Each structure stands twice: as structure tokens, then as C-alpha cells.
N, CA, C and O atoms as a DFTB+ gen file, in Angstrom:
504 C
 N C O
     1  1       6.335     -27.428      14.100
     2  2       5.304     -27.168      13.357
     3  2       4.961     -25.780      12.503
     4  3       4.327     -25.752      11.449
     5  1       5.461     -24.766      13.122
     6  2       5.632     -23.704      12.560
     7  2       7.265     -22.893      12.047
     8  3       8.037     -22.287      12.790
     9  1       7.342     -23.029      11.245
    10  2       8.421     -22.935      10.258
    11  2       9.141     -21.343      10.908
    12  3       8.811     -20.157      10.930
    13  1      10.371     -22.249      11.414
    14  2      10.932     -20.630      12.297
    15  2      11.587     -19.357      10.888
    16  3      12.161     -18.348      11.296
    17  1      11.403     -19.576       9.196
    18  2      11.860     -18.803       8.403
    19  2      10.873     -17.843       8.280
    20  3      11.212     -16.703       7.965
    21  1       9.168     -18.232       8.564
    22  2       8.074     -17.570       8.457
    23  2       8.291     -16.648       9.631
    24  3       9.075     -16.873      10.552
    25  1       7.125     -15.051       9.441
    26  2       6.779     -14.660      10.203
    27  2       4.531     -14.689      10.609
    28  3       3.502     -15.135      10.101
    29  1       4.829     -14.156      11.405
    30  2       2.975     -14.633      12.023
    31  2       2.221     -13.535      12.452
    32  3       2.618     -12.636      13.193
    33  1       1.037     -13.664      11.914
    34  2      -0.106     -12.274      12.647
    35  2      -0.461     -12.871      13.562
    36  3      -0.240     -14.060      13.791
    37  1      -1.067     -12.108      14.209
    38  2      -1.862     -12.411      15.751
    39  2      -3.371     -13.152      15.296
    40  3      -4.105     -13.789      16.051
    41  1      -3.555     -12.917      14.096
    42  2      -4.677     -13.279      13.193
    43  2      -4.746     -14.543      12.353
    44  3      -5.676     -14.876      11.618
    45  1      -3.457     -15.281      12.612
    46  2      -3.021     -16.854      12.523
    47  2      -2.656     -16.431      11.025
    48  3      -2.646     -17.487      10.393
    49  1      -2.392     -15.512      10.282
    50  2      -1.888     -15.840       9.161
    51  2      -0.201     -16.139       9.567
    52  3       0.434     -15.962      10.607
    53  1       0.264     -16.809       7.877
    54  2       1.420     -16.539       7.843
    55  2       2.075     -16.319       6.941
    56  3       1.706     -16.775       5.858
    57  1       3.476     -15.428       7.027
    58  2       4.403     -14.418       5.504
    59  2       5.577     -15.548       6.098
    60  3       5.952     -16.044       7.161
    61  1       6.022     -15.597       3.882
    62  2       7.209     -15.950       3.457
    63  2       7.986     -14.734       3.110
    64  3       7.516     -13.596       3.100
    65  1       9.229     -15.062       2.823
    66  2       9.792     -13.980       2.022
    67  2      10.312     -14.858       1.278
    68  3      10.679     -16.025       1.414
    69  1      10.279     -13.957       0.307
    70  2      10.713     -14.945      -1.228
    71  2      11.453     -14.120      -2.487
    72  3      11.005     -13.871      -3.606
    73  1      12.378     -13.882      -2.065
    74  2      12.933     -12.812      -3.012
    75  2      11.967     -11.636      -3.630
    76  3      11.385     -11.657      -4.715
    77  1      11.961     -10.185      -2.229
    78  2      11.027      -9.506      -2.335
    79  2       9.511      -9.730      -2.275
    80  3       8.528      -9.041      -2.001
    81  1       9.776     -11.117      -2.687
    82  2       7.994     -11.031      -2.471
    83  2       7.675     -11.941      -0.976
    84  3       8.623     -12.476      -0.400
    85  1       6.627     -12.024      -0.570
    86  2       5.842     -12.627      -0.192
    87  2       4.868     -13.494       0.136
    88  3       3.745     -12.988       0.128
    89  1       4.949     -15.091       0.539
    90  2       3.870     -15.869       0.363
    91  2       2.861     -15.965       1.614
    92  3       3.224     -15.675       2.753
    93  1       1.842     -16.306       1.366
    94  2       0.697     -15.767       2.204
    95  2       0.234     -16.734       2.527
    96  3       0.325     -17.461       1.538
    97  1      -0.663     -17.753       4.016
    98  2      -1.408     -18.642       3.847
    99  2      -1.781     -18.653       5.428
   100  3      -1.541     -17.580       5.981
   101  1      -2.081     -19.214       5.883
   102  2      -3.296     -19.587       7.423
   103  2      -2.118     -20.581       8.302
   104  3      -1.906     -21.761       8.022
   105  1      -1.673     -20.093       9.009
   106  2      -1.152     -21.484       9.937
   107  2      -1.777     -22.726      10.845
   108  3      -2.903     -22.718      11.343
   109  1      -1.179     -23.383      10.910
   110  2      -1.851     -24.947      11.214
   111  2      -2.981     -24.718      12.777
   112  3      -3.832     -25.502      13.200
   113  1      -2.678     -23.730      13.185
   114  2      -3.282     -23.379      14.257
   115  2      -4.766     -22.791      13.741
   116  3      -5.823     -23.029      14.324
   117  1      -4.687     -22.313      13.033
   118  2      -5.626     -21.386      12.715
   119  2      -6.665     -22.712      11.313
   120  3      -7.852     -22.861      11.602
   121  1      -6.238     -23.390      10.195
   122  2      -6.508     -24.396      10.445
   123  2      -7.570     -25.286      10.652
   124  3      -8.603     -25.662      10.099
   125  1      -6.552     -25.579      12.213
   126  2      -7.264     -26.843      12.541
   127  2      -8.699     -26.114      13.612
   128  3      -9.800     -26.615      13.843
   129  1      -8.340     -25.299      13.902
   130  2      -9.439     -24.504      14.675
   131  2     -10.692     -24.800      13.824
   132  3     -11.657     -25.484      14.165
   133  1     -10.467     -24.051      12.459
   134  2     -11.666     -23.961      11.150
   135  2     -12.021     -25.564      11.155
   136  3     -13.081     -25.817      11.728
   137  1     -11.607     -26.225      10.837
   138  2     -12.047     -27.966      10.718
   139  2     -11.549     -27.566       9.352
   140  3     -10.711     -26.744       8.982
   141  1     -12.397     -28.477       8.676
   142  2     -12.967     -28.734       7.256
   143  2     -13.334     -27.414       6.424
   144  3     -14.479     -26.970       6.340
   145  1     -12.442     -26.968       5.949
   146  2     -12.321     -25.769       4.640
   147  2     -12.719     -26.208       3.156
   148  3     -12.145     -26.959       2.367
   149  1     -14.128     -25.337       3.038
   150  2     -14.587     -25.930       1.932
   151  2     -14.998     -24.767       0.743
   152  3     -15.761     -24.910      -0.212
   153  1     -14.090     -23.384       1.217
   154  2     -14.119     -22.694       0.246
   155  2     -13.029     -21.608       0.655
   156  3     -12.845     -21.369       1.848
   157  1     -12.245     -20.895      -0.422
   158  2     -11.416     -20.037      -0.197
   159  2     -11.942     -18.935      -0.819
   160  3     -11.818     -18.959      -2.044
   161  1     -12.375     -18.179      -0.452
   162  2     -12.070     -16.281      -1.448
   163  2     -10.940     -15.781      -1.497
   164  3     -10.507     -15.482      -0.384
   165  1     -10.211     -15.544      -2.427
   166  2      -9.248     -14.857      -2.771
   167  2      -9.299     -13.956      -3.610
   168  3     -10.180     -14.068      -4.462
   169  1      -8.163     -12.467      -3.685
   170  2      -8.010     -11.375      -4.243
   171  2      -7.571     -12.290      -5.566
   172  3      -7.168     -13.452      -5.622
   173  1      -7.795     -11.364      -6.539
   174  2      -7.613     -11.272      -8.519
   175  2      -6.291     -10.976      -8.628
   176  3      -6.033      -9.936      -8.021
   177  1      -5.412     -11.438      -9.122
   178  2      -3.910     -10.965      -9.332
   179  2      -3.920      -9.292      -9.996
   180  3      -4.512      -8.865     -10.987
   181  1      -3.121      -8.663      -9.129
   182  2      -3.573      -7.061      -9.462
   183  2      -3.552      -6.807      -8.392
   184  3      -2.647      -6.162      -7.861
   185  1      -5.022      -7.467      -7.551
   186  2      -4.961      -6.257      -6.506
   187  2      -3.762      -5.640      -5.569
   188  3      -2.599      -6.040      -5.554
   189  1      -4.357      -4.499      -4.739
   190  2      -3.536      -3.949      -3.751
   191  2      -3.945      -4.675      -2.339
   192  3      -5.045      -4.737      -1.790
   193  1      -2.974      -5.078      -2.039
   194  2      -3.770      -5.782      -0.228
   195  2      -2.889      -4.537       0.181
   196  3      -1.883      -4.079      -0.361
   197  1      -3.766      -4.021       1.610
   198  2      -2.660      -3.242       2.839
   199  2      -2.496      -3.970       3.897
   200  3      -3.295      -4.854       4.206
   201  1      -1.542      -3.710       4.512
   202  2      -0.835      -4.793       6.082
   203  2      -2.241      -4.633       6.592
   204  3      -2.964      -3.664       6.366
   205  1      -2.614      -5.935       7.468
   206  2      -3.289      -6.220       8.341
   207  2      -4.940      -6.003       8.165
   208  3      -5.814      -6.124       9.023
   209  1      -5.072      -5.605       6.612
   210  2      -6.424      -5.619       6.025
   211  2      -7.025      -6.587       5.326
   212  3      -6.514      -7.377       4.532
   213  1      -8.354      -6.462       5.729
   214  2      -8.705      -8.072       5.213
   215  2      -8.324      -8.403       3.357
   216  3      -8.328      -7.650       2.383
   217  1      -8.166      -9.176       3.438
   218  2      -8.138      -9.689       1.728
   219  2      -8.400     -10.687       1.367
   220  3      -7.738     -11.138       0.432
   221  1      -9.180     -11.259       1.780
   222  2      -9.953     -12.490       1.454
   223  2     -10.991     -13.422       2.606
   224  3     -11.054     -13.086       3.788
   225  1     -11.748     -14.590       2.063
   226  2     -12.727     -15.109       3.232
   227  2     -11.984     -16.484       3.229
   228  3     -11.356     -16.777       2.212
   229  1     -12.004     -17.393       4.335
   230  2     -12.042     -18.385       4.669
   231  2     -13.074     -19.152       5.095
   232  3     -13.252     -19.160       6.313
   233  1     -14.021     -19.994       4.220
   234  2     -15.370     -20.896       5.259
   235  2     -15.052     -22.542       5.302
   236  3     -14.699     -23.184       4.313
   237  1     -15.248     -23.098       6.645
   238  2     -15.746     -23.943       6.863
   239  2     -16.939     -24.166       7.206
   240  3     -17.927     -23.438       7.300
   241  1     -16.693     -25.613       7.447
   242  2     -18.251     -26.127       7.934
   243  2     -18.876     -25.651       9.274
   244  3     -20.029     -25.877       9.640
   245  1     -17.653     -24.754      10.133
   246  2     -17.624     -24.216      11.454
   247  2     -18.422     -22.604      10.927
   248  3     -19.553     -22.139      11.068
   249  1     -17.200     -22.138      10.301
   250  2     -17.810     -20.845      10.257
   251  2     -16.430     -20.205       9.295
   252  3     -15.362     -20.765       9.049
   253  1     -17.000     -18.589       8.805
   254  2     -16.231     -17.910       7.462
   255  2     -15.402     -17.386       8.636
   256  3     -15.840     -17.356       9.786
   257  1     -13.883     -16.875       8.197
   258  2     -13.217     -15.918       9.009
   259  2     -12.722     -15.288       7.697
   260  3     -12.716     -15.793       6.574
   261  1     -12.201     -13.748       8.194
   262  2     -11.438     -12.931       6.961
   263  2     -10.299     -13.554       7.009
   264  3     -10.233     -14.481       7.816
   265  1      -8.802     -13.166       5.985
   266  2      -8.012     -13.537       5.773
   267  2      -7.278     -11.758       5.927
   268  3      -7.727     -10.766       5.353
   269  1      -6.361     -11.790       6.640
   270  2      -5.276     -10.451       6.751
   271  2      -4.351     -10.642       6.049
   272  3      -3.941     -11.766       5.760
   273  1      -3.868      -9.586       5.658
   274  2      -2.745      -9.054       4.978
   275  2      -1.524      -9.072       5.565
   276  3      -1.310      -8.161       6.365
   277  1      -0.646      -9.888       5.375
   278  2       0.702      -9.555       6.606
   279  2       1.510      -8.581       6.289
   280  3       2.259      -8.001       7.076
   281  1       1.354      -8.302       4.785
   282  2       2.159      -7.080       4.273
   283  2       1.667      -6.149       2.801
   284  3       1.766      -6.769       1.742
   285  1       1.310      -5.145       2.756
   286  2       0.669      -4.328       1.859
   287  2       1.883      -4.509       0.517
   288  3       3.089      -4.582       0.284
   289  1       0.164      -4.512      -0.276
   290  2       1.476      -4.784      -1.603
   291  2      -0.027      -4.896      -2.917
   292  3      -1.248      -4.745      -2.873
   293  1       1.148      -5.291      -4.103
   294  2       0.524      -6.119      -5.209
   295  2       0.542      -7.425      -5.341
   296  3       1.575      -8.053      -5.574
   297  1      -0.733      -8.007      -5.189
   298  2      -1.063      -9.907      -5.164
   299  2      -0.366     -10.414      -6.656
   300  3      -1.027     -10.084      -7.641
   301  1       0.468     -10.920      -6.833
   302  2       1.045     -11.030      -8.056
   303  2       1.068     -12.629      -8.362
   304  3       1.564     -12.981      -9.432
   305  1       0.586     -13.551      -7.529
   306  2      -0.029     -14.779      -7.503
   307  2      -0.984     -14.819      -6.873
   308  3      -1.244     -13.930      -6.064
   309  1      -1.967     -16.135      -7.127
   310  2      -3.126     -16.315      -6.167
   311  2      -3.020     -18.244      -6.368
   312  3      -3.154     -18.825      -7.445
   313  1      -2.803     -18.788      -5.275
   314  2      -3.220     -20.246      -5.047
   315  2      -4.730     -20.861      -6.059
   316  3      -5.763     -21.155      -5.456
   317  1      -4.660     -20.956      -7.280
   318  2      -5.489     -21.567      -7.921
   319  2      -6.262     -23.051      -7.642
   320  3      -7.414     -23.392      -7.908
   321  1      -5.295     -23.696      -7.081
   322  2      -5.732     -25.312      -6.751
   323  2      -6.713     -25.189      -5.242
   324  3      -7.139     -26.182      -4.653
   325  1      -6.916     -23.958      -4.854
   326  2      -7.858     -23.719      -3.495
   327  2      -9.184     -24.015      -4.220
   328  3     -10.065     -24.722      -3.733
   329  1      -9.250     -23.458      -5.341
   330  2     -10.568     -23.184      -5.694
   331  2     -11.226     -24.278      -6.243
   332  3     -12.417     -24.052      -6.459
   333  1     -10.850     -25.353      -6.528
   334  2     -11.176     -27.129      -6.133
   335  2     -10.920     -27.843      -4.989
   336  3     -11.599     -28.755      -4.516
   337  1     -10.024     -27.429      -4.625
   338  2      -9.232     -27.968      -3.509
   339  2      -8.731     -27.473      -2.012
   340  3      -7.642     -27.392      -1.443
   341  1     -10.016     -27.203      -1.701
   342  2     -10.023     -25.989      -0.311
   343  2      -9.340     -26.841       0.447
   344  3      -8.436     -26.355       1.126
   345  1      -9.554     -28.103       0.516
   346  2      -9.137     -28.580       1.867
   347  2      -6.994     -28.629       1.671
   348  3      -6.176     -29.113       2.454
   349  1      -6.811     -28.068       0.611
   350  2      -5.720     -28.176       0.960
   351  2      -5.105     -27.718       2.358
   352  3      -4.162     -28.258       2.937
   353  1      -5.946     -26.444       2.840
   354  2      -5.763     -24.995       3.746
   355  2      -5.735     -25.902       4.901
   356  3      -5.291     -25.393       5.930
   357  1      -6.188     -27.392       4.982
   358  2      -6.151     -27.780       5.906
   359  2      -5.106     -29.360       6.230
   360  3      -4.601     -29.764       7.277
   361  1      -5.101     -29.737       5.314
   362  2      -3.776     -30.639       4.862
   363  2      -2.579     -30.155       5.219
   364  3      -1.772     -30.638       6.013
   365  1      -2.505     -29.099       4.538
   366  2      -0.909     -28.308       4.313
   367  2      -1.026     -27.304       3.935
   368  3      -0.988     -26.988       2.746
   369  1      -1.299     -26.118       5.455
   370  2      -1.531     -25.009       5.558
   371  2      -0.484     -24.203       5.402
   372  3      -0.580     -23.043       5.002
   373  1       0.681     -24.828       5.738
   374  2       2.774     -23.825       5.632
   375  2       2.662     -24.616       4.211
   376  3       3.778     -25.136       4.199
   377  1       2.182     -24.941       3.291
   378  2       2.947     -25.399       2.027
   379  2       1.750     -25.017       0.885
   380  3       1.296     -23.951       0.470
   381  1       1.442     -26.626       0.559
   382  2       0.506     -26.811      -0.904
   383  2      -0.764     -25.462      -0.280
   384  3      -1.403     -24.772      -1.075
   385  1      -0.862     -25.371       0.857
   386  2      -2.341     -24.430       0.961
   387  2      -1.989     -23.014       1.416
   388  3      -2.741     -22.349       2.129
   389  1      -0.983     -22.654       1.033
   390  2      -0.600     -21.415       0.333
   391  2      -2.144     -20.344      -0.358
   392  3      -3.085     -20.824      -0.991
   393  1      -1.942     -18.615       0.082
   394  2      -3.040     -18.509      -0.923
   395  2      -2.537     -17.141      -1.265
   396  3      -3.609     -16.543      -1.368
   397  1      -1.732     -16.379      -1.474
   398  2      -1.435     -15.385      -2.145
   399  2       0.193     -15.704      -1.961
   400  3       0.797     -16.415      -1.157
   401  1       0.721     -14.689      -3.290
   402  2       1.950     -13.899      -2.912
   403  2       2.232     -12.598      -3.317
   404  3       2.315     -12.374      -4.524
   405  1       2.364     -11.868      -2.659
   406  2       2.685     -10.356      -2.942
   407  2       3.486      -9.572      -2.879
   408  3       3.899      -9.485      -1.722
   409  1       4.108      -8.701      -3.760
   410  2       5.085      -8.075      -4.237
   411  2       4.764      -6.704      -3.401
   412  3       3.998      -5.760      -3.593
   413  1       5.967      -7.132      -2.107
   414  2       5.839      -5.967      -0.899
   415  2       6.060      -5.010      -1.286
   416  3       6.709      -4.966      -2.331
   417  1       5.592      -3.637      -0.579
   418  2       5.502      -2.550      -0.887
   419  2       6.700      -1.596       0.075
   420  3       7.405      -0.619      -0.178
   421  1       6.472      -2.515       1.347
   422  2       7.675      -2.081       2.349
   423  2       7.556      -3.868       3.356
   424  3       6.705      -4.402       4.067
   425  1       9.078      -4.268       2.805
   426  2       9.134      -5.611       3.294
   427  2       9.125      -5.126       5.393
   428  3       8.657      -5.769       6.333
   429  1       9.892      -3.708       5.370
   430  2       9.988      -4.439       6.791
   431  2       9.215      -4.224       7.857
   432  3       9.627      -4.069       9.006
   433  1       7.370      -4.204       7.269
   434  2       5.847      -4.488       7.746
   435  2       6.493      -5.924       8.135
   436  3       6.182      -6.244       9.282
   437  1       7.142      -6.673       7.609
   438  2       7.573      -7.679       8.391
   439  2       7.467      -7.736       9.933
   440  3       6.580      -7.989      10.748
   441  1       8.894      -7.354       9.966
   442  2       9.341      -7.016      11.465
   443  2       8.283      -6.843      12.056
   444  3       8.680      -6.882      13.220
   445  1       7.027      -6.650      12.117
   446  2       6.319      -5.723      13.175
   447  2       5.321      -6.936      13.239
   448  3       4.174      -6.664      13.593
   449  1       5.630      -8.288      12.929
   450  2       5.266      -9.831      12.936
   451  2       6.017     -10.670      13.697
   452  3       7.230     -10.794      13.865
   453  1       4.795     -11.370      14.242
   454  2       6.136     -12.459      15.386
   455  2       6.563     -13.545      14.730
   456  3       6.026     -14.144      13.798
   457  1       7.745     -13.788      15.385
   458  2       8.815     -14.791      14.962
   459  2       8.277     -15.942      15.548
   460  3       7.368     -15.770      16.360
   461  1       8.738     -17.353      15.245
   462  2       7.946     -18.342      15.379
   463  2       7.994     -18.698      16.697
   464  3       7.269     -19.657      16.964
   465  1       8.699     -18.172      17.732
   466  2       8.829     -18.652      18.783
   467  2       7.233     -17.855      19.620
   468  3       6.246     -18.396      20.119
   469  1       7.632     -16.298      19.442
   470  2       6.271     -15.230      20.006
   471  2       5.119     -16.061      19.674
   472  3       4.331     -16.355      20.573
   473  1       4.878     -16.598      18.114
   474  2       3.883     -17.084      17.618
   475  2       3.065     -18.050      18.306
   476  3       1.857     -17.923      18.504
   477  1       4.051     -19.384      18.792
   478  2       4.097     -20.068      19.846
   479  2       3.394     -19.739      20.808
   480  3       2.320     -20.234      21.150
   481  1       4.056     -18.770      21.351
   482  2       3.821     -18.153      23.043
   483  2       2.418     -17.380      22.985
   484  3       1.789     -17.061      23.994
   485  1       2.004     -17.115      21.640
   486  2       0.670     -16.218      21.300
   487  2      -0.334     -17.604      21.537
   488  3      -1.145     -17.471      22.453
   489  1      -0.351     -18.615      20.970
   490  2      -1.301     -19.714      21.232
   491  2      -1.005     -20.239      21.864
   492  3      -1.224     -21.424      21.614
   493  1      -0.439     -20.033      22.903
   494  2      -0.363     -21.173      23.772
   495  2       0.526     -22.644      23.771
   496  3       0.237     -23.431      24.672
   497  1       1.377     -22.967      22.996
   498  2       1.592     -23.668      22.732
   499  2       3.285     -24.040      22.717
   500  3       3.900     -24.952      22.164
   501  1       3.735     -22.899      23.585
   502  2       5.245     -22.196      24.257
   503  2       5.273     -23.067      25.435
   504  3       6.181     -22.962      26.259
């Protein structure tokens, strides 16, 4: 359920390396806890994000939650499909429900995140 090649934050974001860039979304655990996502607020392309600082908000019928950047850098891509189809976050959080792509300033920040095994332990699924 949690891809082995991703890194995970304790705040339930995932990060996937892609040739110097990092694709970011929220984990299945977070999507399941939020239940029905109805809105996702994401930054514009070109926005600078900072390691473990908020970059957006995901809203569900239950609550609104901040999204935290798992790496510092410049946003180079935003998943525009989420504007009209926020339910993709629930349906496919580790795939089509991705949120942003960041051109990482310091890719070594990813090493500060959890691997899949550590994340499963963190959420009590190990």
C-alpha cells in the first residue's frame, strides 16, 4: 500500500524522486482519515516551498488539513485535475491524486523523511 521507493513525512505526505524533482501527495492513511476530499488548495507554479512548512490545504467533509512540503524548492508543476476532481486524492492518493512537483534545492532533505517500513510503524500498520 505504501510504495517502497517513496519517502514519507510524519505529517502524512509522500515524496517520490523523479530526476532531481520530487512529486508530492498525501498518503493513503491521510486520505482515508480525511474521508471525502471536496477541495484542494495548491500553490501556483513558481512558488517557493520550504521543508516541512505548509504549502496548501486539503478539505474534506470532516476537516481541513494543512499540507507540508517534504522538500524545499520551487513548484514546477501542479496537479490541475484536483481543482475539478478533488476525489482523486481519495481514489488514488499515491498516483493520480498527486499534488505538486518540486524542483528540489537540497534533495538530501528527503533522507530526513521516513522510508516505507518506518512510515508503516509510525501509523501502527507494521
